[in-house]
C-alpha positions in Angstrom: 26.8 -6.7 2.1 29.0 -8.4 -0.4 26.9 -7.4 -3.5 24.3 -5.0 -4.7 21.0 -4.6 -3.0 18.0 -3.9 -5.3 14.5 -2.7 -4.7 12.1 -3.6 -7.5 8.5 -2.5 -7.5 6.4 -3.9 -10.3 3.5 -1.5 -11.0 0.6 -1.7 -13.5 2.4 0.4 -16.2 6.1 0.6 -15.2 8.5 -1.3 -13.0 10.8 0.8 -10.9 14.2 -0.2 -9.7 16.8 1.3 -7.3 20.2 -0.4 -6.8 22.4 0.3 -3.8 26.1 -0.3 -4.2 28.1 -2.4 -1.6 30.9 0.3 -1.7 28.6 3.3 -0.8 28.6 4.9 -4.3 25.5 6.8 -5.4 22.4 4.6 -6.0 21.3 3.7 -9.5 17.7 4.0 -10.6 15.7 3.1 -13.7 12.2 2.5 -15.0 11.2 -0.2 -17.4 7.8 -1.3 -18.8 5.9 -3.8 -16.6 5.0 -7.1 -18.2 1.7 -8.2 -16.6 1.9 -11.6 -18.2 5.6 -12.1 -17.5 6.4 -10.4 -14.2 9.7 -12.2 -13.8 10.8 -10.7 -17.2 10.2 -7.3 -15.7 12.6 -8.1 -12.9 15.3 -9.2 -15.4 14.7 -6.1 -17.5 15.0 -3.9 -14.3 18.4 -5.5 -13.4 19.7 -4.8 -16.9 18.4 -1.2 -16.8 20.7 -0.4 -13.9 23.6 -2.1 -15.8 24.0 -5.1 -13.5 24.0 -8.8 -13.8 22.1 -11.0 -11.4 25.4 -12.6 -10.3 26.4 -9.2 -8.9 23.3 -8.9 -6.7 23.3 -10.0 -3.1 19.6 -9.3 -2.4 16.4 -8.2 -4.1 13.4 -6.8 -2.2 10.4 -7.1 -4.5 7.1 -5.3 -4.4 4.3 -6.6 -6.5 0.7 -6.0 -7.4 -0.1 -9.6 -8.3 -2.4 -10.2 -5.3 -3.9 -6.7 -5.4 -4.8 -7.0 -9.1 -6.4 -10.4 -8.7 -8.6 -9.2 -5.8 -9.6 -6.0 -7.5 -10.4 -7.7 -10.8 -12.1 -10.6 -9.0 -9.8 -13.3 -10.4 -10.4 -16.0 -7.8 -9.2 -19.6 -7.9 -11.9 -22.1 -7.0 -11.7 -22.8 -3.3 -13.4 -25.1 -0.8 -14.3 -23.9 2.8 -14.4 -26.1 5.9 -16.2 -24.6 8.9 -17.7 -25.8 12.1 -21.1 -27.5 11.7 -23.8 -24.9 11.4 -21.4 -22.0 10.5 -20.5 -22.6 6.9 -23.0 -19.9 5.7 -21.2 -17.2 7.6 -19.4 -16.3 4.4 -22.8 -15.6 2.8 -24.5 -13.9 5.7 -21.5 -11.5 5.9 -22.4 -8.1 7.4 -25.8 -6.4 7.5 -24.7 -3.0 6.2 -25.5 -2.3 2.6 -22.7 -1.1 0.3 -25.0 1.5 -1.4 -27.6 2.7 1.1 -29.9 4.3 -1.4 -29.5 2.0 -4.4 -32.1 -0.7 -4.4 -30.8 -2.0 -7.8 -27.4 -2.9 -6.4 -26.5 -6.0 -4.5 -26.4 -5.2 -0.7 -23.1 -7.1 -0.5 -20.6 -8.9 -2.7 -21.3 -12.5 -3.7 -19.7 -15.0 -1.3 -16.3 -16.1 -2.4 -17.2 -19.8 -2.0 -20.4 -21.2 -3.5 -22.7 -23.4 -1.4 -21.5 -26.6 -3.2 -17.9 -26.1 -2.0 -18.8 -25.4 1.7 -18.2 -28.3 4.0 -19.0 -28.7 7.7 -17.1 -30.6 10.4 -18.6 -31.7 13.7 -16.5 -30.1 16.4 -17.0 -27.2 18.8 -14.9 -25.0 21.1 -16.3 -22.6 23.6 -15.7 -18.8 23.4 -12.9 -19.4 26.0 -11.2 -22.0 23.7 -12.3 -25.1 25.7 -13.3 -28.2 23.8 -17.0 -28.7 23.9 -17.4 -31.3 21.1 -14.2 -33.2 20.3 -13.0 -33.6 16.7 -12.7 -37.3 16.0 -10.3 -39.0 13.5 -13.3 -40.5 11.7 -14.8 -37.0 11.2 -11.4 -35.7 9.9 -11.3 -38.6 7.4 -14.8 -37.9 6.2 -14.3 -34.2 5.6 -10.9 -34.7 3.9 -12.5 -37.3 1.6 -15.4 -35.0 0.7 -13.1 -32.0 0.0 -10.8 -34.2 -2.2 -13.8 -35.5 -4.1 -15.0 -32.0 -4.9 -12.2 -31.6 -7.5 -10.6 -28.4 -6.0 -7.0 -28.3 -4.9 -7.4 -25.3 -2.6 -9.2 -25.2 0.8 -9.6 -22.7 3.6 -10.3 -23.9 7.1 -12.1 -21.6 9.6 -13.3 -23.3 12.7 -15.3 -21.5 15.4 -13.1 -19.9 18.1 -9.9 -21.4 16.7 -8.2 -18.1 17.4 -8.5 -19.0 21.1 -7.3 -22.6 20.7 -6.1 -24.0 17.3 -6.1 -27.6 18.4 -8.9 -28.8 16.1 -7.8 -26.6 13.2 -4.2 -27.8 13.4 -5.2 -31.5 13.3 -7.7 -31.0 10.4 -5.2 -28.8 8.5 -2.4 -31.4 8.8 -4.8 -34.1 7.2 -5.9 -31.7 4.5 -2.3 -30.7 3.6 -1.5 -34.4 3.2 -4.2 -34.6 0.5 -4.2 -31.2 -1.1 -1.4 -28.8 -2.2 -3.0 -25.4 -1.1 -4.4 -25.2 2.5 -5.0 -22.0 4.5 -5.8 -22.1 8.3 -7.5 -19.1 9.9 -5.5 -19.2 13.2 -2.3 -18.8 11.1 -3.7 -16.1 8.8 -5.9 -14.0 11.0 -6.1 -15.2 14.7 -8.9 -12.8 15.7 -12.5 -12.7 16.6 -15.1 -11.4 14.0 -16.0 -14.6 12.3 -16.9 -13.3 8.9 -13.8 -11.2 8.4 -11.6 -14.0 9.6 -13.3 -16.5 7.3 -13.1 -14.1 4.3 -9.5 -13.3 4.9 -8.6 -17.0 5.2 -10.4 -17.8 1.9 -8.7 -15.0 0.0 -5.3 -16.2 1.3 -6.0 -19.7 0.1 -7.0 -18.5 -3.3 -3.7 -16.7 -3.8 -1.3 -19.5 -2.8 -1.0 -21.2 -6.1 -0.3 -18.1 -8.2 2.3 -16.7 -5.7 4.0 -20.1 -5.4 4.3 -20.2 -9.2 5.7 -16.7 -9.3 8.3 -17.5 -6.6 9.3 -20.7 -8.4 9.9 -18.8 -11.6 12.1 -16.3 -9.8 14.0 -19.1 -8.1 14.7 -20.8 -11.4 16.3 -17.6 -12.8 18.2 -16.2 -9.8 21.7 -17.4 -8.7 21.7 -19.5 -5.5 23.7 -16.8 -3.6 21.3 -14.0 -4.4 18.6 -13.7 -1.7 15.0 -12.6 -2.4 12.5 -11.0 0.0 9.1 -9.5 -0.7 7.5 -6.3 0.6 4.4 -7.0 2.7 1.3 -4.9 3.4 2.5 -3.7 6.8 5.5 -2.0 5.2 8.2 -4.5 6.0 9.8 -7.4 4.1 9.2 -11.1 4.5 10.8 -14.3 3.3 9.5 -16.2 0.3 8.9 -19.2 2.4 6.4 -17.3 4.6 4.8 -15.4 1.7 4.3 -18.7 -0.2 1.9 -19.8 2.6 0.5 -16.4 3.4 0.3 -14.6 0.1 -2.4 -12.2 1.3 0.3 -10.4 3.1 1.1 -8.9 -0.4 -2.3 -7.3 -0.8 -0.9 -3.8 -0.3 2.7 -4.5 -1.2 3.3 -1.6 -3.6 1.6 1.2 -1.6 3.3 -0.2 1.6 6.7 0.3 0.1 6.0 3.9 -0.7 4.7 4.5 2.8 7.8 2.8 4.3 10.1 5.1 2.3 8.0 8.1 3.3 8.3 7.2 7.0 12.0 6.9 6.8 12.2 10.2 4.9 10.1 11.9 7.5 12.3 10.7 10.3 15.5 11.8 8.5 14.1 15.2 7.7 12.6 15.8 11.1 9.0 15.9 9.9 6.7 14.7 12.7 3.4 14.6 10.8 3.0 14.0 7.1 0.6 12.6 4.5 1.9 10.5 1.7 0.7 11.6 -1.7 1.4 8.8 -4.2 -0.1 9.6 -7.6 0.5 7.0 -10.2 -1.2 5.9 -13.4 -4.5 4.6 -12.0 -4.9 5.8 -8.4 -3.7 8.3 -5.8 -2.8 6.7 -2.5 -2.6 8.6 0.8 -1.6 7.5 4.2 -1.0 9.4 7.5 2.4 9.4 9.1 2.2 10.5 12.8 5.3 11.0 14.9 7.4 9.5 12.1 5.4 6.3 11.9 2.8 5.2 9.3 -0.7 4.4 10.4 -1.5 0.7 10.3 -5.1 -0.7 10.2 -6.3 -4.2 10.8 -9.6 -3.9 8.9 -9.3 -3.0 5.2 -11.5 -3.3 2.2 -9.9 -4.1 -1.2 -12.0 -4.8 -4.3 -15.1 -4.9 -2.1 -13.6 -7.7 -0.1 -13.1 -7.4 3.7 -9.6 -8.3 4.8 -8.6 -8.4 8.5 -4.8 -8.4 8.9 -2.3 -5.6 9.6 -1.9 -3.3 6.5 -0.8 0.3 6.0 -3.9 2.5 6.3 -3.8 3.7 2.7 -6.8 5.4 1.2 -7.0 5.2 -2.6 -9.1 7.1 -5.1 -9.4 6.7 -8.8 -7.3 9.7 -9.7 -4.1 9.0 -11.6 -2.4 9.9 -14.9 -4.7 7.5 -16.7 -8.0 8.7 -15.2 -10.5 9.4 -17.9 -12.3 12.8 -18.1 -15.9 12.9 -19.3 -19.1 14.9 -19.0 -21.9 13.6 -16.7 -25.1 15.6 -16.9 -23.1 18.6 -18.1 -20.5 18.4 -15.3 -16.9 17.6 -15.9 -15.9 14.4 -14.1 -12.4 12.8 -13.8 -12.0 9.1 -12.9 -12.4 6.7 -11.3 -12.4 4.9 -14.7 -8.8 4.6 -16.1 -7.3 4.0 -19.5 -4.9 1.6 -17.8 -1.6 0.6 -19.3 -3.1 -0.9 -22.5 -3.9 1.2 -24.5 -3.3 3.9 -21.8 -3.7 7.6 -22.3 -3.9 9.0 -25.8 -0.5 10.7 -25.4 1.1 7.2 -25.1 0.5 6.6 -28.8 -0.8 3.1 -28.2 -4.3 3.6 -29.6 -6.1 5.3 -26.6 -8.5 8.0 -27.7 -10.2 9.1 -24.5 -9.0 12.3 -22.7 -7.0 11.6 -19.5 -5.1 13.5 -16.8 -1.8 12.7 -18.6 -3.1 14.1 -21.8 -4.0 17.3 -20.0 -0.5 17.4 -18.4 1.1 17.3 -21.8 -1.1 20.0 -23.2 -0.6 22.2 -20.1 3.2 21.9 -20.5 3.7 19.9 -17.3 5.2 17.0 -19.2 8.1 17.4 -21.6 6.7 16.6 -25.1 10.0 15.2 -26.3 10.3 12.8 -23.3 10.3 9.0 -23.5 8.7 7.5 -20.4 10.1 4.3 -19.0 12.5 3.9 -21.9 9.6 2.9 -24.3 6.7 5.3 -24.3 7.1 8.3 -26.7 4.7 11.0 -25.9 2.4 12.1 -28.7 1.0 15.7 -28.2 -1.1 15.6 -31.4 -2.9 12.5 -30.1 -3.4 14.1 -26.6 -4.9 17.3 -28.2 -7.2 15.1 -30.4 -8.5 13.3 -27.4 -9.1 16.4 -25.3 -10.6 18.3 -28.3 -13.6 15.9 -28.2 -14.3 17.0 -24.6 -13.6 20.6 -25.3 -16.1 20.8 -28.1 -18.8 19.2 -25.9 -18.0 21.8 -23.2 -17.8 24.7 -25.7 -14.3 25.7 -24.7 -10.8 25.6 -26.1 -8.5 22.6 -25.8 -6.3 24.5 -23.4 -9.3 25.4 -21.2 -10.5 21.9 -21.2 -7.1 20.6 -20.1 -7.1 23.3 -17.3 -10.5 22.1 -16.2 -9.3 18.5 -16.0 -6.5 19.5 -13.8 -8.8 21.5 -11.5 -11.2 18.7 -11.1 -8.6 16.0 -10.4 -6.9 18.4 -7.8 -10.3 18.8 -6.1 -10.8 15.1 -6.0 -7.4 14.5 -4.4 -7.9 17.3 -1.9 -11.1 15.7 -0.7 -9.3 12.4 -0.3 -6.7 14.1 1.9 -9.3 15.8 4.0 -11.1 12.4 4.6 -7.8 10.7 5.6 -7.3 13.3 8.3 -10.7 14.4 9.5 -12.1 10.9 9.8 -9.1 10.1 12.1 -9.6 13.2 14.2 -6.7 15.1 12.8 -6.3 18.7 11.6 -4.9 18.6 8.1 -3.1 21.9 8.6 -0.7 20.2 11.0 0.6 17.9 8.3 3.1 18.3 5.5 2.8 16.4 2.2 5.3 13.9 0.9 4.8 13.7 -2.9 6.0 10.9 -5.1 4.9 8.5 -7.8 5.1 9.3 -11.5 2.5 12.2 -11.4 2.6 13.3 -7.7 5.2 16.0 -7.9 3.5 17.6 -10.9 0.2 18.1 -9.1 1.1 18.3 -5.4 1.4 22.1 -5.1 -2.2 22.9 -6.1 -3.5 20.1 -4.0 -1.6 21.3 -1.0 -3.0 24.8 -1.6 -6.6 23.6 -1.6 -5.9 21.8 1.7 -4.2 24.7 3.4 -0.9 22.8 3.6 2.1 25.0 3.1 5.0 22.6 3.3 5.6 19.8 0.7 8.6 17.4 0.5 9.5 15.8 -2.8 12.0 13.1 -1.8 14.9 11.9 -3.9 14.0 9.1 -6.4 10.4 10.3 -6.1 9.3 8.7 -9.4 10.5 5.3 -8.1 9.9 5.9 -4.5 8.2 2.6 -3.9 11.3 0.8 -5.2 13.3 2.9 -2.7 10.9 1.7 0.1 11.7 -1.8 -1.0 15.5 -1.3 -0.9 15.4 0.4 2.5 13.0 -2.1 4.0 13.8 -4.2 7.0 12.6 -7.6 7.8 9.5 -7.4 10.0 6.6 -9.5 11.0 3.4 -8.3 12.7 0.2 -9.9 13.7 -3.0 -8.9 15.6 -4.4 -11.2 18.2 -7.5 -11.2 20.3 -7.1 -10.5 24.0 -10.5 -9.7 25.4 -9.4 -8.5 28.8 -11.8 -6.1 30.7 -10.5 -3.2 32.7 -12.6 -4.4 35.6 -10.9 -7.8 35.6 -7.3 -6.8 34.8 -4.7 -9.6 34.9 -1.3 -8.1 34.3 0.5 -11.4 34.7 -1.6 -13.1 32.0 -1.2 -10.1 29.7 2.6 -10.2 30.1 2.7 -13.9 29.2 0.5 -13.3 26.1 2.8 -10.5 24.9 5.9 -12.5 25.5 4.6 -15.6 23.7 3.5 -13.6 20.6 6.7 -11.6 20.5 8.8 -14.8 20.7 6.6 -16.4 17.9 7.1 -13.4 15.6 10.8 -13.2 16.4 11.6 -16.7 15.1 11.7 -15.9 11.4 13.7 -12.7 12.0 16.3 -14.5 14.1 16.5 -17.4 11.5 17.4 -14.7 8.9 20.6 -13.9 10.9 19.6 -11.1 13.2 20.4 -11.1 16.9 17.4 -11.2 19.3 18.9 -8.4 21.4 18.8 -6.0 18.4 15.2 -6.6 17.4 12.7 -3.7 17.7 9.3 -4.6 19.2 6.3 -2.2 18.8 2.9 -2.7 20.2 -0.5 -1.2 19.4 -3.5 -1.9 21.6 -7.1 -2.0 20.4 -9.3 -0.7 23.2 -13.1 -0.1 23.2 -15.7 0.7 25.7 -17.7 -2.3 26.7 -20.4 -2.7 24.1 -18.6 -0.7 21.4 -18.3 -2.4 18.0 -14.8 -1.2 17.1 -11.6 -0.5 18.9 -9.5 2.7 19.2 -5.8 2.1 18.4 -3.3 3.1 21.1 0.3 3.1 20.0 2.9 2.2 22.7 0.3 1.4 25.3 1.2 1.4 29.0 0.4 -2.3 29.5 2.2 -2.4 32.8 0.3 0.6 34.2 -3.5 0.2 34.2 -4.2 3.9 35.2 -1.9 5.3 32.6 -3.4 3.0 29.9 -6.8 4.2 31.0 -5.7 7.9 30.4 -4.2 7.0 27.0 -7.5 5.4 25.9 -9.6 8.3 27.1 -7.4 10.9 25.4 -7.3 8.9 22.1 -11.1 8.3 22.2 -11.8 12.0 22.7 -9.4 13.0 19.9 -11.1 10.6 17.5 -14.8 10.9 18.5 -14.9 14.2 20.4 -15.8 12.7 23.8 -14.9 10.1 26.4 -17.2 8.6 29.1 -15.0 7.1 31.8 -17.0 3.9 31.5 -15.4 0.4 31.8 -13.4 -0.6 28.8 -11.9 -3.7 27.2 -8.5 -4.5 25.8 -9.9 -6.2 22.7 -6.7 -6.9 20.8 -2.9 -6.4 20.5 -0.9 -5.8 17.3 2.7 -6.7 17.8 5.5 -6.0 15.3 9.0 -7.4 15.5 11.6 -5.8 13.2 15.2 -6.2 12.4 17.5 -3.1 12.4 16.6 -0.7 9.6 18.5 -0.2 6.4 19.4 3.2 4.9 19.9 3.3 1.2 21.2 6.8 0.7 24.6 7.7 2.2 26.0 9.2 -1.0 24.9 12.6 -2.2 22.5 12.8 -5.2 22.8 16.5 -6.0 26.0 17.0 -8.1 26.2 20.8 -8.1 27.5 23.2 -5.3 27.1 26.4 -7.2 24.4 29.0 -6.2 23.7 30.1 -9.8 20.1 29.6 -11.0 20.2 29.1 -14.8 18.0 26.9 -17.0 19.6 23.6 -17.9 17.0 22.6 -20.5 15.9 26.0 -21.7 12.2 26.8 -21.2 8.7 25.9 -22.4 5.2 27.2 -22.2 3.3 26.0 -19.1 -0.3 26.9 -18.3 -1.2 26.8 -14.6 -4.5 26.3 -12.8 -5.2 30.1 -12.9 -5.3 29.8 -16.7 -2.2 32.0 -17.1 0.5 30.8 -19.4 4.2 31.5 -18.7 7.5 30.8 -20.4 8.9 28.6 -17.7 12.6 27.8 -17.1 13.4 24.0 -16.9 16.1 22.9 -14.5 17.8 19.5 -14.1 17.1 18.1 -10.7 20.5 16.8 -10.0 22.2 20.1 -10.8 20.1 22.4 -8.6 22.0 24.7 -6.2 22.0 23.3 -2.6 20.2 25.3 0.0 19.1 28.1 -2.4 15.3 28.9 -2.6 14.2 29.1 -6.2 10.9 30.8 -6.9 8.3 29.6 -9.4 7.2 29.4 -12.0 9.6 26.5 -12.6 9.8 23.0 -13.9 12.4 20.6 -12.6 13.2 17.4 -14.5 15.5 14.4 -14.4 15.4 11.1 -16.3 12.3 9.8 -14.6 10.4 12.6 -12.8 8.9 16.1 -13.3 8.3 18.6 -10.6 6.0 21.6 -11.3 6.5 24.7 -9.1 3.6 27.2 -9.7 4.1 31.0 -9.7 4.8 32.4 -6.2 5.8 29.0 -4.6 9.4 28.2 -4.0 11.6 25.1 -3.8 14.9 24.3 -2.1 17.2 21.3 -2.7 19.4 19.5 -0.2 22.5 17.4 -1.0 20.6 14.1 -0.7 18.3 15.1 -3.5 15.2 16.0 -1.5 13.2 19.1 -2.5 11.4 21.2 0.0 8.6 23.2 -1.5 6.9 26.1 0.2 3.3 26.7 -1.1 1.7 30.2 -0.9 -1.7 29.8 0.7 
């Protein structure tokens, strides 16, 4: 590397940056305010914050919430849909399950993304095996392209029946549409799988995001020097080229959380942690994801903003529990979240006009947050405003401000513990077998009490925890993954056909990685099989499947099914899908030590302050500087550890030990 490598994660409130030097010096980190209306300006500010110029940077790996926010906030660009004749209403029929089983006042499902007036049908047909039943004629292509162009939209999604088996018709129609319109998305490129509704919905969402992401990338390209490369963090926790992202922007749907999960996976491997749960608590949500045998769980079916998406994404579960989560009384009970104060105006303690009590306000009152701290270089904490906001709630509850703040902490801890239990129990896992990897702006402040509620005794707070998603970006490797439909029954096993399918998909995914300068021989290929009993609706994922050994694969499936559902039947099964990932060799951003002190003394660096813990007891707690902790020495709580960007709270009885790389290992008393 001939220049600096930067990881930049643009979040809702703050933008985090970590810079890795080409000469192996200690990484630089910083945090600057995000600019939702000018995301490129946030990148420029982040570069300046680590005292660099763009000319000095060889590569930026960028995580973004642009796609996520548009989906969650339902900001959708008008889009046309072209489907096989008779199937354009699939987007409206959707799935039969109701979102809210017992609420008759709520819509059973979200409104379709494309209104009836923008749905077009084309006369063509493929069989379920991909054979042409009704040819697609040139006249039919001309007719449909003309109708779409006359509709006035410049964005179109194409989803033809069974095109995942044979894209011949979709390819021809797509070429004609791309000659007439600027933004075209084809289902066999975006989500080459069965399940017609999910494939159609995914293709439409992808089409709707193309224009905004192309504009964002063009603004970056105008600002950056020609020699400086740009990559983007995608939802399956790898990085992708701007050229690919410009056509498949939906790959960014979980960009930010995926970066944190990627960093957690690498940290778990370095520290010898087999099973871990990521605990990423930010300003709006807390995101959790399982890491099993050092690898993050990937799911193909996800729901974001009530929209079904079918493409490989980190299996992150999110709840509305973050620093900005609002506390209120509902029928006399204290409830925290999912509503959030957001970034503007934000929590009352930000001093930007917010007046509702939030978790961050409680953190400041309890002493978790330093009242003299400036967050992200711009937000000066206001204790008086925080107390004023919580006082309204305290008076309604008939308790003191301090008791109300303690109650907010207890409720949000309980909410997050339930999310952790769901993430493990619903996947057939015992939560006590896992450690927690805590990061994000608020994660290390709350993780100890959440771990205690879950029966987890070991917590890791990695170096650069406040900007951990940025670290995930800077450590990311180029990788591409895709899930494809196989549909091979165990009673009609064809090992030769399966080998050819795997080889073809692996070669297709390898092209972009090889074009980026990596040698084919050094690429890492991982495979996950989706297997189900004949007649089952959904597949059981099997990592590293024994595709060349039918009997062993059968045993793998039976064991995985029993672990997940509690039983196995021995009935015939079907290899429904394969998810293949091709990755370049991994980067490691942290060679230089982060801890700057070798002494074993344990003396406060910042004095002490009053901190009230969940028990309601207040202590005069010593405050230590994170980079000057003694290495390998267990320090018992109560203790607060700070650096420029993060705060770690160690409750009474728990203890924490630092290593030279800057990681903190916390042992929680159960």
